[in-house]
C-alpha positions in Angstrom: 55.3 21.0 -29.6 53.1 22.5 -32.2 49.8 21.4 -30.8 48.9 24.7 -29.3 50.3 26.8 -32.1 47.9 25.8 -34.8 44.7 27.7 -35.6 42.6 24.6 -35.3 43.6 24.1 -31.7 42.8 27.7 -30.9 39.3 27.3 -32.4 38.6 24.2 -30.5 39.8 25.8 -27.3 37.5 28.9 -27.9 34.5 26.6 -28.6 35.2 24.5 -25.5 35.5 27.5 -23.2 32.3 29.1 -24.7 30.4 25.8 -24.0 31.6 25.7 -20.5 30.6 29.3 -19.9 27.1 28.6 -21.4 26.6 25.6 -19.2 27.7 27.5 -16.1 25.3 30.4 -16.9 22.4 27.9 -17.5 23.2 26.3 -14.2 23.1 29.7 -12.4 19.8 30.6 -14.1 18.3 27.3 -13.0 19.4 27.9 -9.4 18.0 31.4 -9.4 14.6 30.4 -10.8 13.9 28.0 -8.0 11.0 29.1 -5.8 12.1 26.9 -2.8 14.8 24.5 -1.8 13.1 23.0 1.4 9.7 22.9 3.0 10.6 25.7 5.4 10.7 28.2 2.5 7.1 27.5 1.7 3.9 28.5 3.6 2.4 26.6 6.5 0.0 24.6 4.3 2.5 24.0 1.4 5.4 21.7 0.6 8.4 22.1 -1.7 8.0 19.8 -4.7 10.6 18.1 -6.9 10.2 20.9 -9.4 11.3 23.4 -6.7 8.0 25.1 -6.5 5.6 25.4 -3.5 2.5 23.2 -3.7 -0.6 23.0 -1.6 -0.8 20.0 0.8 -3.5 17.6 -0.3 -6.3 17.1 2.2 -7.0 13.5 2.9 -10.5 12.7 4.2 -10.9 9.7 6.4 -14.0 7.6 5.7 -15.5 6.2 8.9 -17.5 3.0 8.4 -19.8 2.0 11.2 -20.7 -1.7 11.2 -24.0 -2.7 12.8 -23.4 -6.3 14.0 -26.4 -6.6 16.3 -28.6 -8.5 13.8 -25.9 -11.1 12.8 -25.0 -11.7 16.4 -28.7 -12.3 17.3 -29.0 -14.8 14.4 -25.9 -16.6 15.5 -27.1 -16.7 19.1 -30.5 -18.2 18.1 -28.7 -20.8 15.9 -26.5 -21.8 18.8 -29.4 -22.2 21.2 -31.4 -24.2 18.7 -28.4 -26.5 18.1 -28.0 -27.0 21.8 -31.7 -27.9 22.2 -31.5 -30.4 19.3 -28.4 -32.1 20.8 -30.0 -32.1 24.3 -33.2 -33.7 23.1 -31.4 -36.5 21.2 -33.5 -36.1 18.1 -30.4 -35.7 15.9 -30.2 -39.3 14.8 -32.5 -42.3 15.1 -31.6 -44.6 18.0 -31.7 -47.7 15.9 -29.1 -46.6 13.5 -27.0 -45.4 16.5 -27.2 -48.8 18.2 -26.3 -50.7 15.1 -23.3 -48.6 14.4 -22.1 -48.9 18.0 -22.3 -52.8 17.8 -20.2 -52.8 14.6 -17.6 -50.7 16.4 -17.4 -53.2 19.2 -17.1 -56.3 17.0 -15.4 -55.2 13.7 -14.7 -58.7 12.5 -18.3 -59.9 12.8 -20.0 -60.2 9.4 -23.7 -59.4 9.1 
């Protein structure tokens, strides 16, 4: 076979080996330039980011909201008491309309 005997195949082989060596060296340089690989390699208030560098932990502040529900509960209580007094006194509907509607319910077929 005369595939490996020609000068073209030698040139291609040299170029291919050179590219493999360059890629391998670039990979080694990339591994060496990493500041961290896990969170344990960073400080106590830091974490290891996706760029392999240590970053400060963000501080999250919790907002506390205090609701004062005393005034709305007093308004609702007064409204319930007023509604109970209105229903107890019977002043909700006139008695005439109430009696006519009850008669129509007893005799639905009766025409006026």
